[in-house]
BALOBA-1460 file (C-alpha; in Angstrom, 3 decimals):
// residues 349
<rec num="1" residu="m" x="-11.646" y="7.490" z="-15.189"/>
<rec num="2" residu="f" x="-14.953" y="5.749" z="-14.454"/>
<rec num="3" residu="h" x="-16.213" y="2.667" z="-16.282"/>
<rec num="4" residu="p" x="-19.760" y="1.229" z="-16.149"/>
<rec num="5" residu="l" x="-19.577" y="-2.235" z="-14.576"/>
<rec num="6" residu="q" x="-22.401" y="-4.693" z="-14.056"/>
<rec num="7" residu="v" x="-23.109" y="-6.116" z="-10.611"/>
<rec num="8" residu="r" x="-22.528" y="-9.867" z="-10.563"/>
<rec num="9" residu="e" x="-23.470" y="-10.585" z="-6.936"/>
<rec num="10" residu="v" x="-24.735" y="-8.823" z="-3.806"/>
<rec num="11" residu="e" x="-24.001" y="-10.897" z="-0.713"/>
<rec num="12" residu="r" x="-25.439" y="-10.060" z="2.694"/>
<rec num="13" residu="l" x="-22.636" y="-10.162" z="5.290"/>
<rec num="14" residu="t" x="-24.415" y="-8.780" z="8.353"/>
<rec num="15" residu="d" x="-27.609" y="-6.864" z="9.051"/>
<rec num="16" residu="d" x="-25.824" y="-3.664" z="8.021"/>
<rec num="17" residu="a" x="-23.196" y="-4.775" z="5.507"/>
<rec num="18" residu="v" x="-23.000" y="-6.340" z="2.047"/>
<rec num="19" residu="a" x="-20.288" y="-7.509" z="-0.329"/>
<rec num="20" residu="v" x="-20.725" y="-6.413" z="-3.937"/>
<rec num="21" residu="t" x="-18.974" y="-8.207" z="-6.820"/>
<rec num="22" residu="f" x="-18.604" y="-6.597" z="-10.245"/>
<rec num="23" residu="d" x="-18.128" y="-8.190" z="-13.653"/>
<rec num="24" residu="v" x="-15.028" y="-6.833" z="-15.359"/>
<rec num="25" residu="p" x="-15.097" y="-7.335" z="-19.155"/>
<rec num="26" residu="p" x="-11.922" y="-8.656" z="-20.814"/>
<rec num="27" residu="e" x="-11.034" y="-5.275" z="-22.345"/>
<rec num="28" residu="l" x="-10.947" y="-3.658" z="-18.869"/>
<rec num="29" residu="r" x="-9.121" y="-6.356" z="-16.924"/>
<rec num="30" residu="a" x="-5.778" y="-4.575" z="-17.195"/>
<rec num="31" residu="a" x="-7.316" y="-1.314" z="-15.956"/>
<rec num="32" residu="f" x="-8.899" y="-3.044" z="-12.961"/>
<rec num="33" residu="r" x="-5.917" y="-5.136" z="-11.895"/>
<rec num="34" residu="y" x="-5.175" y="-4.147" z="-8.310"/>
<rec num="35" residu="s" x="-2.640" y="-4.461" z="-5.536"/>
<rec num="36" residu="p" x="-3.819" y="-5.997" z="-2.237"/>
<rec num="37" residu="g" x="-5.206" y="-3.215" z="-0.048"/>
<rec num="38" residu="q" x="-6.377" y="-0.851" z="-2.794"/>
<rec num="39" residu="h" x="-9.856" y="0.636" z="-3.137"/>
<rec num="40" residu="i" x="-12.241" y="1.688" z="-5.887"/>
<rec num="41" residu="a" x="-14.531" y="4.708" z="-6.108"/>
<rec num="42" residu="l" x="-18.195" y="4.175" z="-6.992"/>
<rec num="43" residu="r" x="-20.378" y="6.897" z="-8.501"/>
<rec num="44" residu="r" x="-24.093" y="7.515" z="-8.851"/>
<rec num="45" residu="t" x="-26.277" y="10.567" z="-9.450"/>
<rec num="46" residu="v" x="-29.221" y="11.425" z="-7.182"/>
<rec num="47" residu="d" x="-31.521" y="14.353" z="-7.986"/>
<rec num="48" residu="g" x="-28.869" y="15.784" z="-10.286"/>
<rec num="49" residu="q" x="-26.146" y="15.577" z="-7.656"/>
<rec num="50" residu="e" x="-23.137" y="13.329" z="-8.199"/>
<rec num="51" residu="i" x="-22.208" y="11.087" z="-5.264"/>
<rec num="52" residu="r" x="-18.838" y="9.355" z="-5.022"/>
<rec num="53" residu="r" x="-17.727" y="6.915" z="-2.346"/>
<rec num="54" residu="t" x="-14.640" y="4.738" z="-1.980"/>
<rec num="55" residu="y" x="-14.746" y="1.100" z="-0.860"/>
<rec num="56" residu="s" x="-11.823" y="-1.266" z="-0.335"/>
<rec num="57" residu="i" x="-11.379" y="-4.422" z="-2.365"/>
<rec num="58" residu="c" x="-11.595" y="-7.482" z="-0.117"/>
<rec num="59" residu="t" x="-10.474" y="-10.262" z="-2.461"/>
<rec num="60" residu="p" x="-6.911" y="-11.515" z="-2.989"/>
<rec num="61" residu="a" x="-4.902" y="-10.109" z="-5.876"/>
<rec num="62" residu="t" x="-4.458" y="-13.290" z="-7.918"/>
<rec num="63" residu="d" x="-3.787" y="-13.917" z="-11.619"/>
<rec num="64" residu="e" x="-7.568" y="-13.892" z="-12.185"/>
<rec num="65" residu="p" x="-8.727" y="-11.395" z="-9.546"/>
<rec num="66" residu="v" x="-12.349" y="-10.908" z="-8.522"/>
<rec num="67" residu="l" x="-13.435" y="-7.284" z="-8.057"/>
<rec num="68" residu="k" x="-15.376" y="-7.385" z="-4.799"/>
<rec num="69" residu="v" x="-15.881" y="-4.696" z="-2.143"/>
<rec num="70" residu="g" x="-17.391" y="-4.615" z="1.312"/>
<rec num="71" residu="i" x="-19.948" y="-1.882" z="2.061"/>
<rec num="72" residu="r" x="-21.199" y="-1.119" z="5.561"/>
<rec num="73" residu="l" x="-24.257" y="1.049" z="6.152"/>
<rec num="74" residu="v" x="-23.413" y="4.532" z="7.386"/>
<rec num="75" residu="e" x="-26.121" y="6.572" z="9.075"/>
<rec num="76" residu="d" x="-27.780" y="8.722" z="6.388"/>
<rec num="77" residu="g" x="-25.189" y="7.406" z="3.919"/>
<rec num="78" residu="a" x="-26.292" y="8.301" z="0.398"/>
<rec num="79" residu="f" x="-24.452" y="5.432" z="-1.270"/>
<rec num="80" residu="s" x="-24.354" y="2.794" z="1.468"/>
<rec num="81" residu="t" x="-28.135" y="3.020" z="1.966"/>
<rec num="82" residu="y" x="-28.624" y="2.501" z="-1.768"/>
<rec num="83" residu="a" x="-26.184" y="-0.440" z="-1.784"/>
<rec num="84" residu="l" x="-27.945" y="-2.234" z="1.071"/>
<rec num="85" residu="k" x="-31.542" y="-1.522" z="0.091"/>
<rec num="86" residu="e" x="-31.649" y="-1.206" z="-3.703"/>
<rec num="87" residu="l" x="-28.523" y="-2.431" z="-5.469"/>
<rec num="88" residu="a" x="-29.131" y="-5.781" z="-7.182"/>
<rec num="89" residu="v" x="-27.567" y="-8.235" z="-9.604"/>
<rec num="90" residu="g" x="-27.628" y="-6.837" z="-13.144"/>
<rec num="91" residu="h" x="-27.494" y="-3.184" z="-12.079"/>
<rec num="92" residu="t" x="-24.745" y="-1.031" z="-13.580"/>
<rec num="93" residu="v" x="-22.501" y="1.157" z="-11.449"/>
<rec num="94" residu="d" x="-19.813" y="3.643" z="-12.526"/>
<rec num="95" residu="v" x="-16.526" y="2.385" z="-11.073"/>
<rec num="96" residu="m" x="-13.124" y="4.089" z="-11.027"/>
<rec num="97" residu="a" x="-9.972" y="2.040" z="-11.565"/>
<rec num="98" residu="p" x="-8.282" y="0.816" z="-8.341"/>
<rec num="99" residu="a" x="-6.154" y="3.297" z="-6.404"/>
<rec num="100" residu="g" x="-4.537" y="3.726" z="-3.006"/>
<rec num="101" residu="r" x="-1.178" y="3.159" z="-1.333"/>
<rec num="102" residu="f" x="-2.308" y="1.184" z="1.716"/>
<rec num="103" residu="t" x="-0.811" y="-1.912" z="0.134"/>
<rec num="104" residu="l" x="1.561" y="-4.797" z="0.772"/>
<rec num="105" residu="e" x="3.187" y="-6.519" z="-2.160"/>
<rec num="106" residu="p" x="3.917" y="-10.090" z="-1.003"/>
<rec num="107" residu="r" x="7.388" y="-10.609" z="0.452"/>
<rec num="108" residu="p" x="8.903" y="-12.749" z="3.206"/>
<rec num="109" residu="g" x="8.422" y="-11.470" z="6.728"/>
<rec num="110" residu="h" x="6.073" y="-11.123" z="9.675"/>
<rec num="111" residu="f" x="3.185" y="-8.672" z="9.301"/>
<rec num="112" residu="v" x="0.392" y="-7.555" z="11.611"/>
<rec num="113" residu="g" x="-3.015" y="-6.038" z="10.928"/>
<rec num="114" residu="i" x="-4.934" y="-4.105" z="13.601"/>
<rec num="115" residu="v" x="-8.432" y="-3.398" z="12.331"/>
<rec num="116" residu="g" x="-11.807" y="-2.237" z="13.544"/>
<rec num="117" residu="g" x="-15.191" y="-2.910" z="11.955"/>
<rec num="118" residu="s" x="-15.158" y="-2.512" z="8.179"/>
<rec num="119" residu="g" x="-11.421" y="-1.865" z="8.378"/>
<rec num="120" residu="i" x="-11.083" y="-5.612" z="7.859"/>
<rec num="121" residu="t" x="-11.867" y="-5.158" z="4.156"/>
<rec num="122" residu="p" x="-8.467" y="-4.120" z="2.695"/>
<rec num="123" residu="v" x="-6.522" y="-6.098" z="5.305"/>
<rec num="124" residu="l" x="-8.373" y="-9.261" z="4.304"/>
<rec num="125" residu="s" x="-7.093" y="-8.783" z="0.743"/>
<rec num="126" residu="i" x="-3.589" y="-8.056" z="2.044"/>
<rec num="127" residu="a" x="-3.442" y="-11.123" z="4.309"/>
<rec num="128" residu="a" x="-5.023" y="-13.540" z="1.816"/>
<rec num="129" residu="t" x="-2.710" y="-12.426" z="-0.997"/>
<rec num="130" residu="l" x="0.400" y="-12.540" z="1.174"/>
<rec num="131" residu="l" x="-0.260" y="-16.037" z="2.545"/>
<rec num="132" residu="a" x="-1.180" y="-17.458" z="-0.860"/>
<rec num="133" residu="r" x="1.766" y="-16.031" z="-2.767"/>
<rec num="134" residu="q" x="4.570" y="-15.966" z="-0.205"/>
<rec num="135" residu="p" x="5.252" y="-19.231" z="1.716"/>
<rec num="136" residu="d" x="7.877" y="-17.501" z="3.883"/>
<rec num="137" residu="a" x="5.441" y="-14.914" z="5.281"/>
<rec num="138" residu="r" x="3.311" y="-14.847" z="8.433"/>
<rec num="139" residu="f" x="0.370" y="-12.641" z="9.277"/>
<rec num="140" residu="c" x="-1.253" y="-11.803" z="12.618"/>
<rec num="141" residu="l" x="-4.720" y="-10.249" z="12.531"/>
<rec num="142" residu="i" x="-5.984" y="-8.367" z="15.574"/>
<rec num="143" residu="r" x="-9.540" y="-7.253" z="14.960"/>
<rec num="144" residu="s" x="-12.166" y="-5.390" z="16.944"/>
<rec num="145" residu="d" x="-15.938" y="-5.527" z="16.389"/>
<rec num="146" residu="r" x="-19.031" y="-4.703" z="18.391"/>
<rec num="147" residu="t" x="-20.574" y="-8.192" z="18.332"/>
<rec num="148" residu="t" x="-20.163" y="-11.478" z="16.479"/>
<rec num="149" residu="a" x="-23.316" y="-10.726" z="14.480"/>
<rec num="150" residu="s" x="-21.859" y="-7.393" z="13.288"/>
<rec num="151" residu="t" x="-18.537" y="-8.907" z="12.183"/>
<rec num="152" residu="m" x="-17.841" y="-8.638" z="8.461"/>
<rec num="153" residu="f" x="-16.125" y="-11.482" z="6.577"/>
<rec num="154" residu="l" x="-16.250" y="-13.839" z="9.538"/>
<rec num="155" residu="e" x="-16.170" y="-16.953" z="7.340"/>
<rec num="156" residu="e" x="-13.395" y="-15.658" z="5.084"/>
<rec num="157" residu="v" x="-11.129" y="-14.974" z="8.063"/>
<rec num="158" residu="a" x="-11.930" y="-18.388" z="9.556"/>
<rec num="159" residu="d" x="-10.987" y="-19.950" z="6.222"/>
<rec num="160" residu="l" x="-7.557" y="-18.294" z="6.368"/>
<rec num="161" residu="k" x="-7.055" y="-19.691" z="9.852"/>
<rec num="162" residu="d" x="-7.952" y="-23.208" z="8.654"/>
<rec num="163" residu="r" x="-5.865" y="-22.966" z="5.492"/>
<rec num="164" residu="y" x="-2.711" y="-21.505" z="7.071"/>
<rec num="165" residu="p" x="-2.728" y="-22.676" z="10.721"/>
<rec num="166" residu="q" x="1.033" y="-22.226" z="11.139"/>
<rec num="167" residu="r" x="1.282" y="-18.837" z="9.418"/>
<rec num="168" residu="f" x="-1.942" y="-17.017" z="10.288"/>
<rec num="169" residu="q" x="-2.753" y="-15.878" z="13.823"/>
<rec num="170" residu="l" x="-6.102" y="-14.374" z="14.803"/>
<rec num="171" residu="l" x="-7.196" y="-12.435" z="17.891"/>
<rec num="172" residu="h" x="-10.721" y="-11.081" z="18.002"/>
<rec num="173" residu="a" x="-11.979" y="-8.536" z="20.538"/>
<rec num="174" residu="l" x="-15.676" y="-7.711" z="20.911"/>
<rec num="175" residu="s" x="-16.622" y="-4.446" z="22.583"/>
<rec num="176" residu="r" x="-20.277" y="-5.275" z="23.352"/>
<rec num="177" residu="e" x="-20.307" y="-9.036" z="23.791"/>
<rec num="178" residu="e" x="-18.537" y="-11.538" z="26.043"/>
<rec num="179" residu="q" x="-16.640" y="-14.426" z="24.460"/>
<rec num="180" residu="q" x="-15.997" y="-17.867" z="25.902"/>
<rec num="181" residu="a" x="-12.508" y="-17.860" z="24.403"/>
<rec num="182" residu="g" x="-10.107" y="-15.238" z="23.108"/>
<rec num="183" residu="l" x="-9.684" y="-11.678" z="24.309"/>
<rec num="184" residu="p" x="-11.874" y="-10.231" z="27.074"/>
<rec num="185" residu="s" x="-14.554" y="-7.849" z="25.848"/>
<rec num="186" residu="g" x="-13.712" y="-4.180" z="25.472"/>
<rec num="187" residu="r" x="-12.240" y="-1.735" z="23.004"/>
<rec num="188" residu="l" x="-8.730" y="-2.044" z="21.592"/>
<rec num="189" residu="d" x="-7.512" y="1.324" z="22.811"/>
<rec num="190" residu="e" x="-3.965" y="2.615" z="23.178"/>
<rec num="191" residu="e" x="-3.485" y="1.414" z="26.755"/>
<rec num="192" residu="r" x="-4.757" y="-2.070" z="26.017"/>
<rec num="193" residu="l" x="-2.620" y="-2.467" z="22.903"/>
<rec num="194" residu="r" x="0.516" y="-1.294" z="24.699"/>
<rec num="195" residu="s" x="0.195" y="-4.222" z="27.089"/>
<rec num="196" residu="l" x="-1.275" y="-6.760" z="24.658"/>
<rec num="197" residu="l" x="1.177" y="-6.501" z="21.773"/>
<rec num="198" residu="p" x="4.419" y="-7.343" z="23.658"/>
<rec num="199" residu="a" x="2.671" y="-10.306" z="25.297"/>
<rec num="200" residu="l" x="1.451" y="-11.560" z="21.932"/>
<rec num="201" residu="l" x="4.517" y="-11.221" z="19.707"/>
<rec num="202" residu="t" x="8.027" y="-9.841" z="19.408"/>
<rec num="203" residu="v" x="7.161" y="-6.280" z="18.467"/>
<rec num="204" residu="e" x="10.586" y="-5.335" z="17.106"/>
<rec num="205" residu="s" x="10.609" y="-8.302" z="14.697"/>
<rec num="206" residu="v" x="7.430" y="-7.269" z="12.861"/>
<rec num="207" residu="d" x="8.205" y="-6.053" z="9.329"/>
<rec num="208" residu="g" x="5.021" y="-4.065" z="8.769"/>
<rec num="209" residu="w" x="1.964" y="-2.934" z="10.724"/>
<rec num="210" residu="y" x="-1.315" y="-2.289" z="8.872"/>
<rec num="211" residu="l" x="-3.861" y="-0.236" z="10.814"/>
<rec num="212" residu="c" x="-7.332" y="0.266" z="9.385"/>
<rec num="213" residu="g" x="-10.682" y="1.331" z="10.772"/>
<rec num="214" residu="p" x="-12.232" y="4.278" z="12.608"/>
<rec num="215" residu="f" x="-10.073" y="7.293" z="13.395"/>
<rec num="216" residu="g" x="-9.916" y="6.607" z="17.144"/>
<rec num="217" residu="l" x="-8.753" y="3.019" z="16.780"/>
<rec num="218" residu="v" x="-6.101" y="3.813" z="14.180"/>
<rec num="219" residu="q" x="-4.716" y="6.770" z="16.110"/>
<rec num="220" residu="g" x="-4.694" y="4.799" z="19.366"/>
<rec num="221" residu="a" x="-2.903" y="1.889" z="17.700"/>
<rec num="222" residu="e" x="-0.312" y="4.227" z="16.181"/>
<rec num="223" residu="r" x="0.386" y="5.851" z="19.557"/>
<rec num="224" residu="a" x="0.734" y="2.422" z="21.152"/>
<rec num="225" residu="l" x="3.213" y="1.313" z="18.492"/>
<rec num="226" residu="r" x="5.268" y="4.498" z="18.756"/>
<rec num="227" residu="a" x="5.381" y="4.044" z="22.540"/>
<rec num="228" residu="l" x="6.727" y="0.541" z="21.867"/>
<rec num="229" residu="k" x="9.504" y="2.097" z="19.731"/>
<rec num="230" residu="v" x="8.177" y="0.883" z="16.363"/>
<rec num="231" residu="p" x="9.728" y="2.957" z="13.535"/>
<rec num="232" residu="r" x="7.185" y="5.164" z="11.760"/>
<rec num="233" residu="s" x="8.269" y="3.705" z="8.413"/>
<rec num="234" residu="r" x="6.837" y="0.306" z="9.414"/>
<rec num="235" residu="i" x="3.387" y="1.695" z="10.282"/>
<rec num="236" residu="h" x="0.802" y="1.990" z="7.499"/>
<rec num="237" residu="e" x="-2.631" y="3.489" z="8.079"/>
<rec num="238" residu="e" x="-5.993" y="3.834" z="6.392"/>
<rec num="239" residu="i" x="-8.834" y="5.531" z="8.204"/>
<rec num="240" residu="f" x="-12.535" y="4.784" z="7.753"/>
<rec num="241" residu="h" x="-15.158" y="7.167" z="9.138"/>
<rec num="242" residu="i" x="-13.724" y="10.433" z="10.405"/>
<rec num="243" residu="d" x="-15.549" y="12.086" z="13.286"/>
<rec num="244" residu="n" x="-14.756" y="15.776" z="12.727"/>
<rec num="245" residu="g" x="-14.723" y="16.479" z="16.442"/>
<rec num="246" residu="a" x="-12.382" y="13.591" z="17.179"/>
<rec num="247" residu="a" x="-10.136" y="14.487" z="14.272"/>
<rec num="248" residu="g" x="-9.454" y="17.916" z="15.684"/>
<rec num="249" residu="p" x="-9.761" y="21.315" z="14.023"/>
<rec num="250" residu="p" x="-8.399" y="22.002" z="10.552"/>
<rec num="251" residu="v" x="-5.021" y="23.704" z="10.190"/>
<rec num="252" residu="p" x="-5.482" y="27.421" z="10.930"/>
<rec num="253" residu="a" x="-5.723" y="29.531" z="7.810"/>
<rec num="254" residu="a" x="-2.583" y="31.359" z="6.799"/>
<rec num="255" residu="s" x="-2.463" y="34.539" z="4.737"/>
<rec num="256" residu="a" x="-3.663" y="33.846" z="1.215"/>
<rec num="257" residu="p" x="-3.089" y="36.084" z="-1.805"/>
<rec num="258" residu="a" x="-5.994" y="38.154" z="-3.080"/>
<rec num="259" residu="h" x="-5.862" y="36.410" z="-6.460"/>
<rec num="260" residu="s" x="-4.465" y="32.955" z="-7.171"/>
<rec num="261" residu="t" x="-4.245" y="30.668" z="-10.170"/>
<rec num="262" residu="v" x="-3.662" y="26.921" z="-10.217"/>
<rec num="263" residu="t" x="-2.042" y="25.206" z="-13.189"/>
<rec num="264" residu="a" x="-2.906" y="21.525" z="-13.302"/>
<rec num="265" residu="t" x="-1.459" y="18.761" z="-15.457"/>
<rec num="266" residu="l" x="-3.810" y="15.822" z="-15.906"/>
<rec num="267" residu="h" x="-3.661" y="13.024" z="-18.497"/>
<rec num="268" residu="g" x="-0.864" y="14.880" z="-20.278"/>
<rec num="269" residu="r" x="-2.773" y="18.166" z="-20.664"/>
<rec num="270" residu="s" x="-2.216" y="21.368" z="-18.679"/>
<rec num="271" residu="g" x="-4.612" y="24.194" z="-17.982"/>
<rec num="272" residu="n" x="-5.101" y="27.176" z="-15.673"/>
<rec num="273" residu="s" x="-7.967" y="27.931" z="-13.292"/>
<rec num="274" residu="p" x="-8.532" y="30.898" z="-10.969"/>
<rec num="275" residu="v" x="-8.903" y="29.939" z="-7.310"/>
<rec num="276" residu="h" x="-11.846" y="31.634" z="-5.631"/>
<rec num="277" residu="d" x="-11.712" y="32.819" z="-2.038"/>
<rec num="278" residu="g" x="-11.768" y="29.853" z="0.366"/>
<rec num="279" residu="e" x="-11.871" y="27.332" z="-2.466"/>
<rec num="280" residu="s" x="-9.728" y="24.198" z="-2.537"/>
<rec num="281" residu="l" x="-7.348" y="23.624" z="-5.427"/>
<rec num="282" residu="l" x="-9.369" y="20.554" z="-6.417"/>
<rec num="283" residu="d" x="-12.604" y="22.534" z="-6.732"/>
<rec num="284" residu="a" x="-10.806" y="25.150" z="-8.810"/>
<rec num="285" residu="v" x="-9.440" y="22.480" z="-11.174"/>
<rec num="286" residu="l" x="-12.841" y="20.756" z="-11.432"/>
<rec num="287" residu="r" x="-14.420" y="23.848" z="-13.005"/>
<rec num="288" residu="n" x="-12.377" y="23.241" z="-16.161"/>
<rec num="289" residu="r" x="-11.482" y="19.564" z="-15.803"/>
<rec num="290" residu="a" x="-14.437" y="17.420" z="-14.787"/>
<rec num="291" residu="d" x="-12.139" y="14.376" z="-15.033"/>
<rec num="292" residu="a" x="-9.960" y="15.523" z="-12.112"/>
<rec num="293" residu="p" x="-9.696" y="12.561" z="-9.706"/>
<rec num="294" residu="y" x="-11.494" y="12.662" z="-6.362"/>
<rec num="295" residu="a" x="-13.834" y="10.601" z="-4.225"/>
<rec num="296" residu="c" x="-14.283" y="11.564" z="-0.573"/>
<rec num="297" residu="k" x="-13.143" y="15.236" z="-0.533"/>
<rec num="298" residu="g" x="-12.373" y="14.682" z="3.142"/>
<rec num="299" residu="g" x="-8.645" y="14.027" z="3.027"/>
<rec num="300" residu="v" x="-9.134" y="10.312" z="3.679"/>
<rec num="301" residu="c" x="-9.047" y="8.318" z="0.435"/>
<rec num="302" residu="g" x="-6.053" y="9.908" z="-1.304"/>
<rec num="303" residu="t" x="-7.695" y="9.781" z="-4.747"/>
<rec num="304" residu="c" x="-6.901" y="13.468" z="-5.409"/>
<rec num="305" residu="r" x="-3.169" y="13.075" z="-4.644"/>
<rec num="306" residu="a" x="-1.037" y="15.416" z="-6.775"/>
<rec num="307" residu="f" x="2.562" y="16.565" z="-6.928"/>
<rec num="308" residu="l" x="3.213" y="20.189" z="-5.991"/>
<rec num="309" residu="v" x="5.456" y="21.385" z="-8.827"/>
<rec num="310" residu="s" x="5.714" y="25.003" z="-7.726"/>
<rec num="311" residu="g" x="4.168" y="27.504" z="-5.351"/>
<rec num="312" residu="e" x="3.136" y="27.121" z="-1.724"/>
<rec num="313" residu="i" x="-0.056" y="25.689" z="-0.241"/>
<rec num="314" residu="r" x="-1.581" y="24.801" z="3.103"/>
<rec num="315" residu="m" x="-3.279" y="21.454" z="3.616"/>
<rec num="316" residu="d" x="-6.211" y="21.517" z="6.028"/>
<rec num="317" residu="r" x="-6.086" y="17.812" z="6.847"/>
<rec num="318" residu="n" x="-4.264" y="14.715" z="5.705"/>
<rec num="319" residu="f" x="-5.353" y="11.195" z="6.593"/>
<rec num="320" residu="a" x="-4.162" y="9.564" z="3.367"/>
<rec num="321" residu="l" x="-0.577" y="10.491" z="2.551"/>
<rec num="322" residu="e" x="2.418" y="8.924" z="4.255"/>
<rec num="323" residu="a" x="4.996" y="11.270" z="5.797"/>
<rec num="324" residu="d" x="7.556" y="10.460" z="3.102"/>
<rec num="325" residu="e" x="5.026" y="11.358" z="0.378"/>
<rec num="326" residu="v" x="4.425" y="14.771" z="1.947"/>
<rec num="327" residu="d" x="8.183" y="15.299" z="2.311"/>
<rec num="328" residu="t" x="8.617" y="14.428" z="-1.369"/>
<rec num="329" residu="g" x="6.086" y="17.083" z="-2.408"/>
<rec num="330" residu="y" x="2.730" y="15.321" z="-2.714"/>
<rec num="331" residu="v" x="-0.468" y="17.002" z="-1.511"/>
<rec num="332" residu="l" x="-4.168" y="16.256" z="-1.324"/>
<rec num="333" residu="a" x="-5.812" y="18.661" z="-3.767"/>
<rec num="334" residu="c" x="-9.145" y="18.517" z="-1.931"/>
<rec num="335" residu="q" x="-7.514" y="19.866" z="1.250"/>
<rec num="336" residu="s" x="-5.050" y="22.301" z="-0.352"/>
<rec num="337" residu="h" x="-5.370" y="26.091" z="-0.515"/>
<rec num="338" residu="p" x="-2.926" y="28.477" z="-2.214"/>
<rec num="339" residu="l" x="-0.468" y="30.624" z="-0.258"/>
<rec num="340" residu="t" x="1.123" y="32.091" z="-3.401"/>
<rec num="341" residu="e" x="-0.381" y="33.752" z="-6.455"/>
<rec num="342" residu="k" x="0.595" y="30.822" z="-8.659"/>
<rec num="343" residu="v" x="0.466" y="27.125" z="-7.791"/>
<rec num="344" residu="e" x="1.234" y="24.238" z="-10.137"/>
<rec num="345" residu="l" x="0.006" y="20.673" z="-9.581"/>
<rec num="346" residu="d" x="0.772" y="17.506" z="-11.515"/>
<rec num="347" residu="f" x="-1.830" y="14.726" z="-11.141"/>
<rec num="348" residu="d" x="0.109" y="12.427" z="-13.506"/>
<rec num="349" residu="r" x="3.206" y="11.851" z="-11.336"/>
């Protein structure tokens, strides 16, 4: 469900990125309480067309949390261009309640974040919350950016280093700029991480790895960790900016029935919708239920996550669900197509 929230502050972070803070009225504070690492979906209408985009919350999850997101300009981005060039204090934006499972509830242990570009946004919330609320936790942040000038939340990360010198470790790699200290310039690819990580820390002692950023960086980091024998259960991923070519082709289409119907349970109500040829289950549900949850429709944000109660489906792509979620029966409705005449989804589970 979306709620109209007023913009409290628009802060310029870099030439192509801003941080936007929203005022949350007292009656909505419970709805907008979030776990560190979650995101919100923002909505606006342009020329009669609804645009939704998800952005990660960058602030720590405290008793009095501040709802603040980082937005980086994407080429021809319908929402990011508006946010950087037009959005101002006092404007109202439709905001969906926080969602997402790329989270870390504070607990003792040693955790590592490997991030690229705007992938710092949720990991900043994760690290700041963990260090503030759990004195027996440590966090190592390995980040990659093009240049110092393009680095988001530079001051906020430096503040963590000053505040928790014994428990927060920072390594910063720049791909297009030489540094006097720190890592040599260049990308954090699989080969580099495979040699860097064992030299930096005891890989097997890390309790959780949080990878966030562009598809190539996240996939390279995952391959490096698997090569270093890190259990898959300790690796958590969130991908920003999918390049369709780099992501590979969708899953080949399997035989689909001539006529299919999807039954969807949402907010306690169930209803049926026919599924047209080539249509996703989400689009079929949206014809009768405009309140069906979604944001990116690209298999990245996980907003349309639903439980497959019955029937069979194929999922074109999945960059949001963990392996154990898929094994349990969860699917992304925006990427799912029916393989049986009847499919039942439950968005409430």
